[in-house]
mmCIF file of the N, C-alpha and C atoms, coordinates in Angstrom:
data_MODEL
# 
_entry.id   MODEL 
# 
loop_
_atom_site.group_PDB 
_atom_site.id 
_atom_site.type_symbol 
_atom_site.label_atom_id 
_atom_site.label_alt_id 
_atom_site.label_comp_id 
_atom_site.label_asym_id 
_atom_site.label_entity_id 
_atom_site.label_seq_id 
_atom_site.pdbx_PDB_ins_code 
_atom_site.Cartn_x 
_atom_site.Cartn_y 
_atom_site.Cartn_z 
_atom_site.occupancy 
_atom_site.B_iso_or_equiv 
_atom_site.pdbx_formal_charge 
_atom_site.auth_seq_id 
_atom_site.auth_comp_id 
_atom_site.auth_asym_id 
_atom_site.auth_atom_id 
_atom_site.pdbx_PDB_model_num 
ATOM 1   N N  . MET A 1 1  ? 21.601  86.867  216.574 1.00 0.00 ? 1  MET A N  1 
ATOM 2   C CA . MET A 1 1  ? 20.171  86.912  216.811 1.00 0.00 ? 1  MET A CA 1 
ATOM 3   C C  . MET A 1 1  ? 19.691  88.353  216.609 1.00 0.00 ? 1  MET A C  1 
ATOM 4   N N  . PRO A 1 2  ? 18.642  88.533  215.820 1.00 0.00 ? 2  PRO A N  1 
ATOM 5   C CA . PRO A 1 2  ? 18.164  89.905  215.575 1.00 0.00 ? 2  PRO A CA 1 
ATOM 6   C C  . PRO A 1 2  ? 17.542  90.511  216.826 1.00 0.00 ? 2  PRO A C  1 
ATOM 7   N N  . ASP A 1 3  ? 17.556  91.834  216.860 1.00 0.00 ? 3  ASP A N  1 
ATOM 8   C CA . ASP A 1 3  ? 16.890  92.523  217.966 1.00 0.00 ? 3  ASP A CA 1 
ATOM 9   C C  . ASP A 1 3  ? 15.409  92.212  217.914 1.00 0.00 ? 3  ASP A C  1 
ATOM 10  N N  . GLU A 1 4  ? 14.824  92.062  219.075 1.00 0.00 ? 4  GLU A N  1 
ATOM 11  C CA . GLU A 1 4  ? 13.397  91.771  219.156 1.00 0.00 ? 4  GLU A CA 1 
ATOM 12  C C  . GLU A 1 4  ? 12.755  92.691  220.169 1.00 0.00 ? 4  GLU A C  1 
ATOM 13  N N  . THR A 1 5  ? 11.458  92.878  220.012 1.00 0.00 ? 5  THR A N  1 
ATOM 14  C CA . THR A 1 5  ? 10.672  93.639  220.964 1.00 0.00 ? 5  THR A CA 1 
ATOM 15  C C  . THR A 1 5  ? 9.288   93.018  221.015 1.00 0.00 ? 5  THR A C  1 
ATOM 16  N N  . THR A 1 6  ? 8.502   93.459  221.929 1.00 0.00 ? 6  THR A N  1 
ATOM 17  C CA . THR A 1 6  ? 7.148   92.936  222.091 1.00 0.00 ? 6  THR A CA 1 
ATOM 18  C C  . THR A 1 6  ? 6.157   94.034  221.748 1.00 0.00 ? 6  THR A C  1 
ATOM 19  N N  . ILE A 1 7  ? 5.130   93.677  221.012 1.00 0.00 ? 7  ILE A N  1 
ATOM 20  C CA . ILE A 1 7  ? 4.033   94.617  220.774 1.00 0.00 ? 7  ILE A CA 1 
ATOM 21  C C  . ILE A 1 7  ? 2.787   94.036  221.422 1.00 0.00 ? 7  ILE A C  1 
ATOM 22  N N  . THR A 1 8  ? 1.939   94.901  221.897 1.00 0.00 ? 8  THR A N  1 
ATOM 23  C CA . THR A 1 8  ? 0.703   94.468  222.530 1.00 0.00 ? 8  THR A CA 1 
ATOM 24  C C  . THR A 1 8  ? -0.445  94.760  221.586 1.00 0.00 ? 8  THR A C  1 
ATOM 25  N N  . VAL A 1 9  ? -1.211  93.723  221.281 1.00 0.00 ? 9  VAL A N  1 
ATOM 26  C CA . VAL A 1 9  ? -2.372  93.873  220.408 1.00 0.00 ? 9  VAL A CA 1 
ATOM 27  C C  . VAL A 1 9  ? -3.564  93.225  221.098 1.00 0.00 ? 9  VAL A C  1 
ATOM 28  N N  . PRO A 1 10 ? -4.767  93.651  220.748 1.00 0.00 ? 10 PRO A N  1 
ATOM 29  C CA . PRO A 1 10 ? -5.948  93.012  221.327 1.00 0.00 ? 10 PRO A CA 1 
ATOM 30  C C  . PRO A 1 10 ? -5.965  91.512  221.004 1.00 0.00 ? 10 PRO A C  1 
ATOM 31  N N  . THR A 1 11 ? -6.528  90.738  221.911 1.00 0.00 ? 11 THR A N  1 
ATOM 32  C CA . THR A 1 11 ? -6.568  89.283  221.757 1.00 0.00 ? 11 THR A CA 1 
ATOM 33  C C  . THR A 1 11 ? -7.199  88.862  220.443 1.00 0.00 ? 11 THR A C  1 
ATOM 34  N N  . ARG A 1 12 ? -8.287  89.509  220.062 1.00 0.00 ? 12 ARG A N  1 
ATOM 35  C CA . ARG A 1 12 ? -8.956  89.129  218.809 1.00 0.00 ? 12 ARG A CA 1 
ATOM 36  C C  . ARG A 1 12 ? -8.046  89.350  217.607 1.00 0.00 ? 12 ARG A C  1 
ATOM 37  N N  . LEU A 1 13 ? -7.280  90.439  217.608 1.00 0.00 ? 13 LEU A N  1 
ATOM 38  C CA . LEU A 1 13 ? -6.348  90.698  216.513 1.00 0.00 ? 13 LEU A CA 1 
ATOM 39  C C  . LEU A 1 13 ? -5.234  89.659  216.505 1.00 0.00 ? 13 LEU A C  1 
ATOM 40  N N  . TYR A 1 14 ? -4.709  89.336  217.684 1.00 0.00 ? 14 TYR A N  1 
ATOM 41  C CA . TYR A 1 14 ? -3.661  88.318  217.754 1.00 0.00 ? 14 TYR A CA 1 
ATOM 42  C C  . TYR A 1 14 ? -4.184  86.973  217.248 1.00 0.00 ? 14 TYR A C  1 
ATOM 43  N N  . ASP A 1 15 ? -5.400  86.623  217.623 1.00 0.00 ? 15 ASP A N  1 
ATOM 44  C CA . ASP A 1 15 ? -5.992  85.364  217.147 1.00 0.00 ? 15 ASP A CA 1 
ATOM 45  C C  . ASP A 1 15 ? -6.087  85.349  215.627 1.00 0.00 ? 15 ASP A C  1 
ATOM 46  N N  . ARG A 1 16 ? -6.463  86.474  215.040 1.00 0.00 ? 16 ARG A N  1 
ATOM 47  C CA . ARG A 1 16 ? -6.545  86.551  213.576 1.00 0.00 ? 16 ARG A CA 1 
ATOM 48  C C  . ARG A 1 16 ? -5.163  86.416  212.946 1.00 0.00 ? 16 ARG A C  1 
ATOM 49  N N  . LEU A 1 17 ? -4.168  87.066  213.538 1.00 0.00 ? 17 LEU A N  1 
ATOM 50  C CA . LEU A 1 17 ? -2.798  86.939  213.036 1.00 0.00 ? 17 LEU A CA 1 
ATOM 51  C C  . LEU A 1 17 ? -2.315  85.493  213.142 1.00 0.00 ? 17 LEU A C  1 
ATOM 52  N N  . LEU A 1 18 ? -2.643  84.835  214.245 1.00 0.00 ? 18 LEU A N  1 
ATOM 53  C CA . LEU A 1 18 ? -2.251  83.445  214.455 1.00 0.00 ? 18 LEU A CA 1 
ATOM 54  C C  . LEU A 1 18 ? -2.911  82.532  213.425 1.00 0.00 ? 18 LEU A C  1 
ATOM 55  N N  . GLU A 1 19 ? -4.199  82.766  213.148 1.00 0.00 ? 19 GLU A N  1 
ATOM 56  C CA . GLU A 1 19 ? -4.905  81.975  212.126 1.00 0.00 ? 19 GLU A CA 1 
ATOM 57  C C  . GLU A 1 19 ? -4.260  82.175  210.758 1.00 0.00 ? 19 GLU A C  1 
ATOM 58  N N  . LEU A 1 20 ? -3.965  83.410  210.427 1.00 0.00 ? 20 LEU A N  1 
ATOM 59  C CA . LEU A 1 20 ? -3.341  83.717  209.144 1.00 0.00 ? 20 LEU A CA 1 
ATOM 60  C C  . LEU A 1 20 ? -1.967  83.055  209.033 1.00 0.00 ? 20 LEU A C  1 
ATOM 61  N N  . ALA A 1 21 ? -1.208  83.133  210.106 1.00 0.00 ? 21 ALA A N  1 
ATOM 62  C CA . ALA A 1 21 ? 0.119   82.519  210.110 1.00 0.00 ? 21 ALA A CA 1 
ATOM 63  C C  . ALA A 1 21 ? 0.016   81.011  209.949 1.00 0.00 ? 21 ALA A C  1 
ATOM 64  N N  . SER A 1 22 ? -0.890  80.400  210.668 1.00 0.00 ? 22 SER A N  1 
ATOM 65  C CA . SER A 1 22 ? -1.061  78.950  210.598 1.00 0.00 ? 22 SER A CA 1 
ATOM 66  C C  . SER A 1 22 ? -1.482  78.507  209.201 1.00 0.00 ? 22 SER A C  1 
ATOM 67  N N  . ALA A 1 23 ? -2.399  79.242  208.606 1.00 0.00 ? 23 ALA A N  1 
ATOM 68  C CA . ALA A 1 23 ? -2.893  78.890  207.270 1.00 0.00 ? 23 ALA A CA 1 
ATOM 69  C C  . ALA A 1 23 ? -1.796  79.003  206.219 1.00 0.00 ? 23 ALA A C  1 
ATOM 70  N N  . ARG A 1 24 ? -0.821  79.869  206.456 1.00 0.00 ? 24 ARG A N  1 
ATOM 71  C CA . ARG A 1 24 ? 0.240   80.085  205.463 1.00 0.00 ? 24 ARG A CA 1 
ATOM 72  C C  . ARG A 1 24 ? 1.559   79.408  205.837 1.00 0.00 ? 24 ARG A C  1 
ATOM 73  N N  . GLY A 1 25 ? 1.570   78.739  206.974 1.00 0.00 ? 25 GLY A N  1 
ATOM 74  C CA . GLY A 1 25 ? 2.800   78.080  207.406 1.00 0.00 ? 25 GLY A CA 1 
ATOM 75  C C  . GLY A 1 25 ? 3.887   79.058  207.811 1.00 0.00 ? 25 GLY A C  1 
ATOM 76  N N  . LEU A 1 26 ? 3.483   80.165  208.399 1.00 0.00 ? 26 LEU A N  1 
ATOM 77  C CA . LEU A 1 26 ? 4.421   81.209  208.813 1.00 0.00 ? 26 LEU A CA 1 
ATOM 78  C C  . LEU A 1 26 ? 4.321   81.435  210.312 1.00 0.00 ? 26 LEU A C  1 
ATOM 79  N N  . THR A 1 27 ? 5.260   82.206  210.835 1.00 0.00 ? 27 THR A N  1 
ATOM 80  C CA . THR A 1 27 ? 5.149   82.655  212.218 1.00 0.00 ? 27 THR A CA 1 
ATOM 81  C C  . THR A 1 27 ? 4.332   83.950  212.232 1.00 0.00 ? 27 THR A C  1 
ATOM 82  N N  . VAL A 1 28 ? 3.853   84.308  213.406 1.00 0.00 ? 28 VAL A N  1 
ATOM 83  C CA . VAL A 1 28 ? 3.115   85.569  213.529 1.00 0.00 ? 28 VAL A CA 1 
ATOM 84  C C  . VAL A 1 28 ? 4.027   86.735  213.139 1.00 0.00 ? 28 VAL A C  1 
ATOM 85  N N  . ALA A 1 29 ? 5.284   86.677  213.527 1.00 0.00 ? 29 ALA A N  1 
ATOM 86  C CA . ALA A 1 29 ? 6.228   87.746  213.175 1.00 0.00 ? 29 ALA A CA 1 
ATOM 87  C C  . ALA A 1 29 ? 6.376   87.869  211.660 1.00 0.00 ? 29 ALA A C  1 
ATOM 88  N N  . GLN A 1 30 ? 6.421   86.738  210.964 1.00 0.00 ? 30 GLN A N  1 
ATOM 89  C CA . GLN A 1 30 ? 6.537   86.780  209.503 1.00 0.00 ? 30 GLN A CA 1 
ATOM 90  C C  . GLN A 1 30 ? 5.284   87.383  208.870 1.00 0.00 ? 30 GLN A C  1 
ATOM 91  N N  . VAL A 1 31 ? 4.120   87.062  209.427 1.00 0.00 ? 31 VAL A N  1 
ATOM 92  C CA . VAL A 1 31 ? 2.870   87.638  208.906 1.00 0.00 ? 31 VAL A CA 1 
ATOM 93  C C  . VAL A 1 31 ? 2.878   89.151  209.097 1.00 0.00 ? 31 VAL A C  1 
ATOM 94  N N  . VAL A 1 32 ? 3.256   89.604  210.283 1.00 0.00 ? 32 VAL A N  1 
ATOM 95  C CA . VAL A 1 32 ? 3.309   91.045  210.551 1.00 0.00 ? 32 VAL A CA 1 
ATOM 96  C C  . VAL A 1 32 ? 4.302   91.707  209.602 1.00 0.00 ? 32 VAL A C  1 
ATOM 97  N N  . GLN A 1 33 ? 5.468   91.090  209.407 1.00 0.00 ? 33 GLN A N  1 
ATOM 98  C CA . GLN A 1 33 ? 6.478   91.654  208.511 1.00 0.00 ? 33 GLN A CA 1 
ATOM 99  C C  . GLN A 1 33 ? 5.939   91.781  207.096 1.00 0.00 ? 33 GLN A C  1 
ATOM 100 N N  . ARG A 1 34 ? 5.249   90.764  206.614 1.00 0.00 ? 34 ARG A N  1 
ATOM 101 C CA . ARG A 1 34 ? 4.694   90.812  205.254 1.00 0.00 ? 34 ARG A CA 1 
ATOM 102 C C  . ARG A 1 34 ? 3.595   91.863  205.134 1.00 0.00 ? 34 ARG A C  1 
ATOM 103 N N  . LEU A 1 35 ? 2.784   91.996  206.171 1.00 0.00 ? 35 LEU A N  1 
ATOM 104 C CA . LEU A 1 35 ? 1.734   93.023  206.137 1.00 0.00 ? 35 LEU A CA 1 
ATOM 105 C C  . LEU A 1 35 ? 2.347   94.420  206.105 1.00 0.00 ? 35 LEU A C  1 
ATOM 106 N N  . VAL A 1 36 ? 3.377   94.626  206.905 1.00 0.00 ? 36 VAL A N  1 
ATOM 107 C CA . VAL A 1 36 ? 4.041   95.938  206.936 1.00 0.00 ? 36 VAL A CA 1 
ATOM 108 C C  . VAL A 1 36 ? 4.737   96.209  205.609 1.00 0.00 ? 36 VAL A C  1 
ATOM 109 N N  . ASP A 1 37 ? 5.440   95.211  205.093 1.00 0.00 ? 37 ASP A N  1 
ATOM 110 C CA . ASP A 1 37 ? 6.147   95.388  203.818 1.00 0.00 ? 37 ASP A CA 1 
ATOM 111 C C  . ASP A 1 37 ? 5.186   95.642  202.662 1.00 0.00 ? 37 ASP A C  1 
ATOM 112 N N  . GLY A 1 38 ? 3.989   95.065  202.734 1.00 0.00 ? 38 GLY A N  1 
ATOM 113 C CA . GLY A 1 38 ? 3.024   95.208  201.646 1.00 0.00 ? 38 GLY A CA 1 
ATOM 114 C C  . GLY A 1 38 ? 2.146   96.440  201.748 1.00 0.00 ? 38 GLY A C  1 
ATOM 115 N N  . ALA A 1 39 ? 2.253   97.158  202.867 1.00 0.00 ? 39 ALA A N  1 
ATOM 116 C CA . ALA A 1 39 ? 1.425   98.355  203.043 1.00 0.00 ? 39 ALA A CA 1 
ATOM 117 C C  . ALA A 1 39 ? 1.897   99.442  202.089 1.00 0.00 ? 39 ALA A C  1 
ATOM 118 N N  . PRO A 1 40 ? 0.955   100.140 201.451 1.00 0.00 ? 40 PRO A N  1 
ATOM 119 C CA . PRO A 1 40 ? 1.361   101.201 200.526 1.00 0.00 ? 40 PRO A CA 1 
ATOM 120 C C  . PRO A 1 40 ? 2.031   102.343 201.283 1.00 0.00 ? 40 PRO A C  1 
ATOM 121 N N  . SER A 1 41 ? 3.025   102.944 200.662 1.00 0.00 ? 41 SER A N  1 
ATOM 122 C CA . SER A 1 41 ? 3.676   104.088 201.286 1.00 0.00 ? 41 SER A CA 1 
ATOM 123 C C  . SER A 1 41 ? 2.800   105.319 201.101 1.00 0.00 ? 41 SER A C  1 
ATOM 124 N N  . ARG A 1 42 ? 2.969   106.260 201.984 1.00 0.00 ? 42 ARG A N  1 
ATOM 125 C CA . ARG A 1 42 ? 2.182   107.491 201.892 1.00 0.00 ? 42 ARG A CA 1 
ATOM 126 C C  . ARG A 1 42 ? 2.682   108.306 200.715 1.00 0.00 ? 42 ARG A C  1 
ATOM 127 N N  . PRO A 1 43 ? 1.761   108.872 199.952 1.00 0.00 ? 43 PRO A N  1 
ATOM 128 C CA . PRO A 1 43 ? 2.205   109.686 198.816 1.00 0.00 ? 43 PRO A CA 1 
ATOM 129 C C  . PRO A 1 43 ? 2.898   110.961 199.304 1.00 0.00 ? 43 PRO A C  1 
ATOM 130 N N  . LYS A 1 44 ? 3.790   111.451 198.477 1.00 0.00 ? 44 LYS A N  1 
ATOM 131 C CA . LYS A 1 44 ? 4.487   112.691 198.793 1.00 0.00 ? 44 LYS A CA 1 
ATOM 132 C C  . LYS A 1 44 ? 3.469   113.831 198.811 1.00 0.00 ? 44 LYS A C  1 
ATOM 133 N N  . PRO A 1 45 ? 3.485   114.669 199.840 1.00 0.00 ? 45 PRO A N  1 
ATOM 134 C CA . PRO A 1 45 ? 2.534   115.782 199.891 1.00 0.00 ? 45 PRO A CA 1 
ATOM 135 C C  . PRO A 1 45 ? 2.698   116.709 198.691 1.00 0.00 ? 45 PRO A C  1 
ATOM 136 N N  . THR A 1 46 ? 1.587   117.227 198.234 1.00 0.00 ? 46 THR A N  1 
ATOM 137 C CA . THR A 1 46 ? 1.622   118.182 197.132 1.00 0.00 ? 46 THR A CA 1 
ATOM 138 C C  . THR A 1 46 ? 1.076   119.512 197.618 1.00 0.00 ? 46 THR A C  1 
ATOM 139 N N  . MET A 1 47 ? 1.391   120.537 196.891 1.00 0.00 ? 47 MET A N  1 
ATOM 140 C CA . MET A 1 47 ? 0.868   121.856 197.229 1.00 0.00 ? 47 MET A CA 1 
ATOM 141 C C  . MET A 1 47 ? -0.612  121.884 196.892 1.00 0.00 ? 47 MET A C  1 
ATOM 142 N N  . GLY A 1 48 ? -1.403  122.394 197.784 1.00 0.00 ? 48 GLY A N  1 
ATOM 143 C CA . GLY A 1 48 ? -2.825  122.509 197.529 1.00 0.00 ? 48 GLY A CA 1 
ATOM 144 C C  . GLY A 1 48 ? -3.112  123.729 196.688 1.00 0.00 ? 48 GLY A C  1 
ATOM 145 N N  . GLY A 1 49 ? -4.363  123.916 196.420 1.00 0.00 ? 49 GLY A N  1 
ATOM 146 C CA . GLY A 1 49 ? -4.731  125.103 195.668 1.00 0.00 ? 49 GLY A CA 1 
ATOM 147 C C  . GLY A 1 49 ? -5.489  124.766 194.415 1.00 0.00 ? 49 GLY A C  1 
ATOM 148 N N  . TYR A 1 50 ? -5.781  125.778 193.678 1.00 0.00 ? 50 TYR A N  1 
ATOM 149 C CA . TYR A 1 50 ? -6.569  125.636 192.459 1.00 0.00 ? 50 TYR A CA 1 
ATOM 150 C C  . TYR A 1 50 ? -5.642  125.458 191.277 1.00 0.00 ? 50 TYR A C  1 
ATOM 151 N N  . ARG A 1 51 ? -5.971  124.497 190.443 1.00 0.00 ? 51 ARG A N  1 
ATOM 152 C CA . ARG A 1 51 ? -5.199  124.301 189.210 1.00 0.00 ? 51 ARG A CA 1 
ATOM 153 C C  . ARG A 1 51 ? -6.166  124.366 188.043 1.00 0.00 ? 51 ARG A C  1 
ATOM 154 N N  . SER A 1 52 ? -5.776  125.085 187.043 1.00 0.00 ? 52 SER A N  1 
ATOM 155 C CA . SER A 1 52 ? -6.626  125.271 185.878 1.00 0.00 ? 52 SER A CA 1 
ATOM 156 C C  . SER A 1 52 ? -5.774  125.170 184.627 1.00 0.00 ? 52 SER A C  1 
ATOM 157 N N  . GLY A 1 53 ? -6.424  124.808 183.527 1.00 0.00 ? 53 GLY A N  1 
ATOM 158 C CA . GLY A 1 53 ? -5.718  124.742 182.262 1.00 0.00 ? 53 GLY A CA 1 
ATOM 159 C C  . GLY A 1 53 ? -5.361  126.114 181.725 1.00 0.00 ? 53 GLY A C  1 
ATOM 160 N N  . GLY A 1 54 ? -6.086  127.124 182.151 1.00 0.00 ? 54 GLY A N  1 
ATOM 161 C CA . GLY A 1 54 ? -5.841  128.469 181.641 1.00 0.00 ? 54 GLY A CA 1 
ATOM 162 C C  . GLY A 1 54 ? -5.636  129.451 182.775 1.00 0.00 ? 54 GLY A C  1 
ATOM 163 N N  . PRO A 1 55 ? -5.151  130.637 182.447 1.00 0.00 ? 55 PRO A N  1 
ATOM 164 C CA . PRO A 1 55 ? -4.946  131.639 183.487 1.00 0.00 ? 55 PRO A CA 1 
ATOM 165 C C  . PRO A 1 55 ? -6.284  132.168 183.998 1.00 0.00 ? 55 PRO A C  1 
ATOM 166 N N  . LEU A 1 56 ? -6.284  132.606 185.232 1.00 0.00 ? 56 LEU A N  1 
ATOM 167 C CA . LEU A 1 56 ? -7.485  133.198 185.807 1.00 0.00 ? 56 LEU A CA 1 
ATOM 168 C C  . LEU A 1 56 ? -7.504  134.687 185.475 1.00 0.00 ? 56 LEU A C  1 
ATOM 169 N N  . ALA A 1 57 ? -8.581  135.115 184.858 1.00 0.00 ? 57 ALA A N  1 
ATOM 170 C CA . ALA A 1 57 ? -8.734  136.530 184.541 1.00 0.00 ? 57 ALA A CA 1 
ATOM 171 C C  . ALA A 1 57 ? -9.529  137.190 185.665 1.00 0.00 ? 57 ALA A C  1 
ATOM 172 N N  . ALA A 1 58 ? -9.127  138.379 186.035 1.00 0.00 ? 58 ALA A N  1 
ATOM 173 C CA . ALA A 1 58 ? -9.806  139.100 187.107 1.00 0.00 ? 58 ALA A CA 1 
ATOM 174 C C  . ALA A 1 58 ? -11.278 139.300 186.786 1.00 0.00 ? 58 ALA A C  1 
ATOM 175 N N  . GLU A 1 59 ? -11.585 139.513 185.504 1.00 0.00 ? 59 GLU A N  1 
ATOM 176 C CA . GLU A 1 59 ? -12.978 139.723 185.112 1.00 0.00 ? 59 GLU A CA 1 
ATOM 177 C C  . GLU A 1 59 ? -13.816 138.472 185.374 1.00 0.00 ? 59 GLU A C  1 
ATOM 178 N N  . GLU A 1 60 ? -13.248 137.304 185.107 1.00 0.00 ? 60 GLU A N  1 
ATOM 179 C CA . GLU A 1 60 ? -13.977 136.056 185.355 1.00 0.00 ? 60 GLU A CA 1 
ATOM 180 C C  . GLU A 1 60 ? -14.224 135.865 186.843 1.00 0.00 ? 60 GLU A C  1 
ATOM 181 N N  . ILE A 1 61 ? -13.234 136.177 187.645 1.00 0.00 ? 61 ILE A N  1 
ATOM 182 C CA . ILE A 1 61 ? -13.385 136.050 189.092 1.00 0.00 ? 61 ILE A CA 1 
ATOM 183 C C  . ILE A 1 61 ? -14.451 137.009 189.587 1.00 0.00 ? 61 ILE A C  1 
ATOM 184 N N  . ASP A 1 62 ? -14.424 138.249 189.107 1.00 0.00 ? 62 ASP A N  1 
ATOM 185 C CA . ASP A 1 62 ? -15.432 139.229 189.507 1.00 0.00 ? 62 ASP A CA 1 
ATOM 186 C C  . ASP A 1 62 ? -16.832 138.761 189.144 1.00 0.00 ? 62 ASP A C  1 
ATOM 187 N N  . ARG A 1 63 ? -16.988 138.176 187.949 1.00 0.00 ? 63 ARG A N  1 
ATOM 188 C CA . ARG A 1 63 ? -18.303 137.674 187.526 1.00 0.00 ? 63 ARG A CA 1 
ATOM 189 C C  . ARG A 1 63 ? -18.787 136.573 188.464 1.00 0.00 ? 63 ARG A C  1 
ATOM 190 N N  . GLU A 1 64 ? -17.905 135.662 188.791 1.00 0.00 ? 64 GLU A N  1 
ATOM 191 C CA . GLU A 1 64 ? -18.284 134.564 189.679 1.00 0.00 ? 64 GLU A CA 1 
ATOM 192 C C  . GLU A 1 64 ? -18.666 135.088 191.063 1.00 0.00 ? 64 GLU A C  1 
ATOM 193 N N  . LEU A 1 65 ? -17.885 136.010 191.586 1.00 0.00 ? 65 LEU A N  1 
ATOM 194 C CA . LEU A 1 65 ? -18.167 136.546 192.912 1.00 0.00 ? 65 LEU A CA 1 
ATOM 195 C C  . LEU A 1 65 ? -19.415 137.418 192.923 1.00 0.00 ? 65 LEU A C  1 
ATOM 196 N N  . ALA A 1 66 ? -19.726 138.056 191.804 1.00 0.00 ? 66 ALA A N  1 
ATOM 197 C CA . ALA A 1 66 ? -20.907 138.913 191.721 1.00 0.00 ? 66 ALA A CA 1 
ATOM 198 C C  . ALA A 1 66 ? -22.192 138.094 191.739 1.00 0.00 ? 66 ALA A C  1 
ATOM 199 N N  . ASP A 1 67 ? -22.120 136.833 191.340 1.00 0.00 ? 67 ASP A N  1 
ATOM 200 C CA . ASP A 1 67 ? -23.306 135.973 191.336 1.00 0.00 ? 67 ASP A CA 1 
ATOM 201 C C  . ASP A 1 67 ? -23.539 135.481 192.762 1.00 0.00 ? 67 ASP A C  1 
ATOM 202 N N  . ARG A 1 68 ? -24.211 136.296 193.553 1.00 0.00 ? 68 ARG A N  1 
ATOM 203 C CA . ARG A 1 68 ? -24.435 136.006 194.964 1.00 0.00 ? 68 ARG A CA 1 
ATOM 204 C C  . ARG A 1 68 ? -25.213 134.720 195.184 1.00 0.00 ? 68 ARG A C  1 
ATOM 205 N N  . THR A 1 69 ? -26.030 134.325 194.212 1.00 0.00 ? 69 THR A N  1 
ATOM 206 C CA . THR A 1 69 ? -26.842 133.119 194.394 1.00 0.00 ? 69 THR A CA 1 
ATOM 207 C C  . THR A 1 69 ? -25.964 131.870 194.478 1.00 0.00 ? 69 THR A C  1 
ATOM 208 N N  . ARG A 1 70 ? -24.756 131.932 193.942 1.00 0.00 ? 70 ARG A N  1 
ATOM 209 C CA . ARG A 1 70 ? -23.839 130.780 194.028 1.00 0.00 ? 70 ARG A CA 1 
ATOM 210 C C  . ARG A 1 70 ? -23.425 130.510 195.467 1.00 0.00 ? 70 ARG A C  1 
ATOM 211 N N  . PHE A 1 71 ? -23.566 131.507 196.309 1.00 0.00 ? 71 PHE A N  1 
ATOM 212 C CA . PHE A 1 71 ? -23.182 131.365 197.707 1.00 0.00 ? 71 PHE A CA 1 
ATOM 213 C C  . PHE A 1 71 ? -24.406 131.251 198.616 1.00 0.00 ? 71 PHE A C  1 
ATOM 214 N N  . GLY A 1 72 ? -25.558 130.994 198.034 1.00 0.00 ? 72 GLY A N  1 
ATOM 215 C CA . GLY A 1 72 ? -26.770 130.846 198.822 1.00 0.00 ? 72 GLY A CA 1 
ATOM 216 C C  . GLY A 1 72 ? -27.347 132.154 199.318 1.00 0.00 ? 72 GLY A C  1 
ATOM 217 N N  . LEU A 1 73 ? -26.920 133.262 198.738 1.00 0.00 ? 73 LEU A N  1 
ATOM 218 C CA . LEU A 1 73 ? -27.414 134.575 199.140 1.00 0.00 ? 73 LEU A CA 1 
ATOM 219 C C  . LEU A 1 73 ? -28.465 135.048 198.144 1.00 0.00 ? 73 LEU A C  1 
ATOM 220 N N  . PRO A 1 74 ? -29.398 135.876 198.583 1.00 0.00 ? 74 PRO A N  1 
ATOM 221 C CA . PRO A 1 74 ? -30.382 136.414 197.638 1.00 0.00 ? 74 PRO A CA 1 
ATOM 222 C C  . PRO A 1 74 ? -29.702 137.360 196.656 1.00 0.00 ? 74 PRO A C  1 
ATOM 223 N N  . SER A 1 75 ? -30.219 137.402 195.450 1.00 0.00 ? 75 SER A N  1 
ATOM 224 C CA . SER A 1 75 ? -29.643 138.308 194.451 1.00 0.00 ? 75 SER A CA 1 
ATOM 225 C C  . SER A 1 75 ? -29.957 139.744 194.830 1.00 0.00 ? 75 SER A C  1 
ATOM 226 N N  . ASP A 1 76 ? -29.140 140.673 194.366 1.00 0.00 ? 76 ASP A N  1 
ATOM 227 C CA . ASP A 1 76 ? -29.321 142.087 194.698 1.00 0.00 ? 76 ASP A CA 1 
ATOM 228 C C  . ASP A 1 76 ? -30.482 142.715 193.938 1.00 0.00 ? 76 ASP A C  1 
ATOM 229 N N  . GLY A 1 77 ? -30.901 142.076 192.854 1.00 0.00 ? 77 GLY A N  1 
ATOM 230 C CA . GLY A 1 77 ? -31.877 142.712 191.985 1.00 0.00 ? 77 GLY A CA 1 
ATOM 231 C C  . GLY A 1 77 ? -33.254 142.448 192.259 1.00 0.00 ? 77 GLY A C  1 
# 
């Protein structure tokens, strides 16, 4: 006999699981197992940051930062 445990779920959720199980001719445990098995796995974390097709030139960065209006600030001129 497999190991078993009890989970507590709200009555409305259990009723929905019971309806689903009944409609498919399954037990509630089988429905839960299928839902868990069918859940997508979490994607592998990736490194964050900026990715560009080309290298970042310091001059381009300086130009972008010099345009104060891009940051909602009044221009210096």
